Structures are given as structure tokens and as C-alpha cells.
C-alpha positions in Angstrom: 125.5 156.1 109.9 123.3 153.4 108.3 120.2 152.1 110.1 118.5 149.1 108.7 114.7 148.7 109.0 112.7 145.6 108.7 109.1 144.8 109.6 107.8 141.2 109.3 104.7 139.3 110.0 104.5 135.8 111.3 102.0 133.8 109.2 100.2 131.3 111.3 97.3 128.9 111.0 93.7 129.5 111.9 92.7 127.8 115.1 90.2 125.4 113.5 92.7 122.8 112.1 93.0 119.2 113.1 96.4 119.9 114.6 95.6 122.9 116.8 93.0 121.2 118.9 92.7 121.0 122.7 95.2 118.2 123.1 97.8 120.7 121.9 97.0 123.3 124.6 94.2 125.7 123.6 96.2 129.0 123.8 96.1 130.0 120.1 94.9 133.3 118.8 95.6 133.1 115.1 93.6 134.5 112.1 89.9 133.6 112.3 89.8 132.2 108.7 92.1 131.4 105.8 90.5 134.2 103.8 91.3 136.8 106.5 94.9 135.4 106.8 95.4 136.0 103.0 93.9 139.4 103.2 96.2 140.3 106.0 99.3 139.2 104.1 98.4 141.0 100.9 97.4 144.1 102.8 100.6 144.1 104.8 102.8 143.9 101.7 100.7 146.7 100.0 101.0 148.9 103.0 104.7 148.4 103.3 105.1 149.4 99.7 102.9 152.5 100.2 105.0 153.5 103.1 108.2 153.2 101.0 109.7 150.3 103.0 108.9 147.4 100.7 112.5 146.2 100.7 112.2 145.7 104.5 109.3 143.3 104.2 109.6 139.7 105.4 107.1 136.9 105.8 107.8 134.2 108.4 105.6 131.3 107.4 104.4 128.0 109.0 104.9 125.2 106.5 101.3 124.2 106.9 100.2 127.7 106.0 102.5 127.7 102.9 101.0 124.4 101.7 97.5 125.5 102.3 98.0 128.9 100.6 100.8 127.9 98.2 99.7 130.1 95.3 99.8 133.2 97.6 103.3 132.5 98.9 104.7 131.5 95.6 103.4 134.7 94.2 105.0 136.7 97.0 108.3 134.9 96.5 108.2 135.5 92.8 107.7 139.2 93.5 110.9 139.3 95.6 109.4 139.2 99.1 111.6 137.5 101.6 110.1 134.3 103.1 111.5 132.5 106.0 110.5 129.6 108.3 108.3 130.1 111.3 107.7 127.1 113.5 105.7 126.0 116.6 106.3 122.4 117.6 102.7 122.2 119.1 101.0 123.3 115.8 102.9 121.6 113.1 100.9 118.8 111.3 104.0 116.6 110.8 104.7 116.4 114.6 102.2 114.0 116.1 101.7 112.5 119.5 104.7 112.8 121.8 106.6 114.7 119.0 104.3 117.7 119.5 106.1 119.9 122.0 107.4 123.4 122.6 110.6 123.5 120.6 112.5 124.9 123.6 111.5 121.8 125.6 112.7 119.3 123.0 115.9 117.3 123.2 118.6 118.2 120.7 117.7 115.3 118.4 114.0 116.0 118.5 114.6 119.7 117.8 116.9 118.9 114.9 114.2 116.6 113.4 111.4 119.1 113.9 113.2 122.1 112.4 114.8 120.0 109.6 111.5 118.5 108.5 109.8 121.9 108.6 112.6 123.6 106.5 112.4 120.9 103.9 108.6 121.1 103.9 108.7 124.9 103.3 111.4 124.6 100.6 109.5 121.9 98.7 106.3 123.9 98.8 107.8 127.1 97.5 110.5 125.6 95.3 113.2 127.7 96.7 115.8 127.6 99.5 114.9 128.8 103.0 117.7 130.8 104.6 116.0 132.2 107.7 114.2 131.0 110.9 112.2 132.4 113.7 110.9 130.3 116.7 107.2 130.8 117.4 106.7 132.3 120.9 110.5 132.5 121.1 110.5 128.8 122.1 114.2 127.8 121.8 117.1 126.6 123.9 120.9 126.5 123.9 120.9 124.0 121.1 118.8 126.0 118.7 121.4 128.2 116.9 123.9 125.4 116.4 121.2 123.2 114.9 120.0 126.1 112.6 123.6 126.4 111.2 123.9 122.6 110.8 120.6 122.6 108.9 121.7 125.2 106.5 120.2 128.5 107.7 122.3 131.6 107.4 120.3 133.9 109.6 117.7 133.9 112.4 115.5 136.6 114.0 114.0 135.9 117.4 112.1 137.6 120.2 115.0 138.6 122.4 115.0 139.3 126.1 111.8 137.4 126.7 111.5 135.0 129.6 108.4 132.8 129.3 109.3 129.4 130.7 105.7 128.2 130.0 106.6 128.4 126.3 110.1 127.0 126.7 111.4 130.5 126.0 114.3 131.9 127.9 116.0 134.9 126.4 116.6 136.6 129.7 119.4 139.2 129.3 120.1 138.1 125.7 122.3 140.3 123.5 119.7 142.6 121.9 121.5 143.5 118.6 122.7 141.8 115.4 125.5 139.3 116.1 127.0 136.0 115.2 125.2 133.3 117.3 126.7 131.0 119.8 126.8 127.2 119.5 126.3 126.9 123.3 123.8 129.5 124.3 121.0 131.6 122.8 121.8 134.4 125.2 125.3 135.5 124.0 127.3 136.4 120.9 129.4 133.5 119.5 131.5 132.3 116.6 128.9 130.6 114.4 128.5 131.9 110.9 124.8 132.1 111.6 123.7 135.7 112.1 121.0 136.4 114.6 119.1 139.7 114.2 116.8 140.0 117.2 113.4 141.7 117.2 113.6 145.2 118.6 112.2 145.3 122.2 112.2 147.8 125.0 115.2 148.0 127.2 113.4 149.9 129.9 109.9 149.9 128.4 107.7 147.0 129.2 104.5 145.5 127.9 104.0 143.8 131.3 106.2 145.0 134.1 104.9 142.3 136.5 106.7 139.6 134.4 109.3 142.1 132.9 108.1 141.4 129.3 109.6 144.0 127.1 107.4 146.0 124.8 108.0 145.3 121.1 106.7 147.1 118.0 103.8 144.8 117.1 100.8 146.7 115.8 98.2 144.7 117.7 99.4 145.9 121.1 96.3 147.4 122.9 96.2 151.2 123.1 96.5 151.2 126.9 100.0 149.8 126.6 101.2 152.4 124.1 100.0 155.8 125.5 97.6 158.3 124.0 100.1 159.4 121.3 101.7 156.0 120.9 104.7 157.5 122.7 105.9 154.1 124.0 106.5 153.0 120.4 108.8 156.0 120.1 110.4 155.3 123.4 111.4 151.7 122.4 112.9 153.0 119.1 114.7 155.9 120.7 116.3 154.0 123.6 117.6 151.4 121.2 119.1 154.0 118.9 120.9 155.5 121.9 122.1 152.1 123.2 123.3 150.9 119.8 125.4 154.1 119.6 126.8 153.6 123.1 127.8 150.1 122.3 129.1 151.0 118.9 127.1 148.2 117.3 128.4 147.2 113.8 125.0 146.4 112.3 122.3 148.7 113.6 118.7 147.9 112.9 115.1 148.4 114.0 113.2 145.2 113.6 109.4 145.1 114.1 107.0 142.2 113.9 103.3 141.4 113.8 101.0 138.6 112.6 98.6 137.7 109.8 95.6 138.6 111.9 95.4 142.3 111.1 93.5 144.0 108.3 96.5 146.1 107.1 94.6 146.9 103.8 92.2 149.1 105.7 94.2 152.2 106.6 91.5 153.2 109.1 92.2 150.3 111.5 94.2 150.9 114.6 96.7 148.2 113.6 97.4 149.7 110.1 97.8 153.1 111.7 100.3 151.7 114.2 102.4 150.3 111.4 102.4 153.8 109.9 103.6 155.2 113.3 106.4 152.7 113.6 107.7 153.7 110.2 107.3 157.4 111.0 109.0 157.3 114.3 111.9 155.3 112.9 112.5 157.8 110.2 112.1 160.8 112.5 114.2 159.6 115.4 116.8 158.2 113.0 117.2 161.5 111.2 117.5 163.3 114.5 120.4 160.9 115.5 122.2 161.3 112.2 121.1 157.9 110.7 120.0 157.2 107.1 117.3 154.6 107.1 117.6 151.6 104.7 114.7 149.2 104.5 116.4 145.8 104.1 115.8 142.1 104.0 117.4 139.9 106.7 119.7 138.4 104.0 120.9 142.0 103.2 121.7 142.7 106.8 123.5 139.3 107.1 125.6 140.0 104.1 126.5 143.4 105.5 127.4 141.9 108.8 129.9 139.6 107.1 131.3 142.5 105.1 132.0 144.7 108.1 133.3 141.8 110.3 130.5 142.1 112.8 130.9 140.2 116.1 
């Protein structure tokens, strides 16, 4: 049985820009500088290649980041690295005044405008089509998937099962595995051509049990949340392998994510080592369950879903 593997990083702005100020809610913990952001991206791609999973490397990029570091992302695109849109309505320079909101709190028309402008912005900066989308902080609503299909996206990948109303993010009880999205709800499978491939999160393993926030596979999670031997990373992967088999999921995948804040190039860092552990656990647990691991882009998984007639 085939198991796809992808690990991505969300490429966000440093905090000290003129559109991430206090008037836009000072909650942001992005890269400290543009230089560190670039080092993180380059180190991540190099590390994924060294681990033998380069084909499963994706960069989700804010349009402002792509414009500011255009040469970097054009270089990555030319090298075959998958690049998709990442968007936060409170941090995008082209949304000013009352337009700057959490995407999940926007009206349908406001959200169509925001995502549409951002998609065009990223495409013009990189000189290539943008097929994929991820909402920053999972901020989305029941209109989001229909709008993404309308705007020309073919796939999305969001932080499923998260319930954070303060961010306009409600994924409570959402279907946790790859599926065609619904035009009416972000919580269920549907009949859109758009293919949603959610981030892998714990089913019974939580980052914060008090708010029932599932643990995901991000490398910056503090050690106290992972266990001495990082066993909770393994638990998240293992319980999802078991559940995908129980549900006979057509497109099975382990999807990790992180951010452009970590020094992946330094293999001695806790974050770089966590990435190694995620790859190692995925391979070991997959082999034990009879899977062959295939590092893959989201476009590859989407095409496969169409080929096998996935729900």
C-alpha cells in the first residue's frame, strides 16, 4: 500500500513591517529578520534533500514574502520545488483599513477579493500559476473551498480539526484525510473538483488538552509536549496510519508543516533534529504497517486522487 509523505513550511513575514503593526493585533511570531527567513528556507530544502524526501517538499508563501525575496522563490520554483499561496488577511499589505481581517471572519465577497488578489500577486511575482492554498492560522469558513475552486486552485491543505474562534478558524470534527472538498462546508467531504489534503494531526494526542488542540508534526513544538523520546510524534503518525486503514482511505498521506523561523541548516538544532525524527518515524511505522513511502508534492497527490476516484 502506498503512503504519500509531504513536509512543508509556511513562509511568513518578519514582524517589523509596516503592515504587521499593533493596529493589526500584535500576536505575530514570525522570523526575526529577512536574512534568517531565507536561511531557514534554504536550510529546509537542503535538509529534506539530505533525508531523501525532496520530492515531498512544499513552500507555502505569503505574497509579500515572495515579492521581498523574489530571487529566492524564483530560484526554488526553477529547481522544481512546489510553491503555493499562504495568506493571512491581517498581514497582507494589499488589504488595508477595514479590509484587513481574519479570512474566516470575512464575507464571501471580501474573502473572494482577498484570496483572488493574493493569488494573482504571487503568480505575477513568480511568473507561474499557483495551484495550491493554505489559510494562515486555519482561518477559513464554509465559503472558502468553493471560492478556491472558483479562483482556479486545484488543491488545498489546511490545519484540520482545529477550533480557534479567535482566529476565525473552525475545523471541529473535520474529515482528517484527503478528499474532495464541499462547496457548503469546510468540515465534510463534497463534490468539488478541489482536493483538500489536510495536515496530519493527532486524533487522540493533543498539544493542549484544555482547548482540545490536536498535536501536529511541526518541529518547533516545545520538548515538554513531545516526550523525552519524541514519542508523541510517533503516536500521531501511528494512530493516523491505523485510522486510515480502518476507514480504507483512498489517498493515504502523512502531512507535516513548520515555518520559516527555524535554522534547519544546523543539524544540531532541536528543530532540525525533530524534522529528522518525523521522517524516521514515518518510514519505520509505515514499513511495519506494510506501506511503501512516496515523498510527493500536493499536485502529485491530487492527480492520484483523481486517478483512483477518491471521494
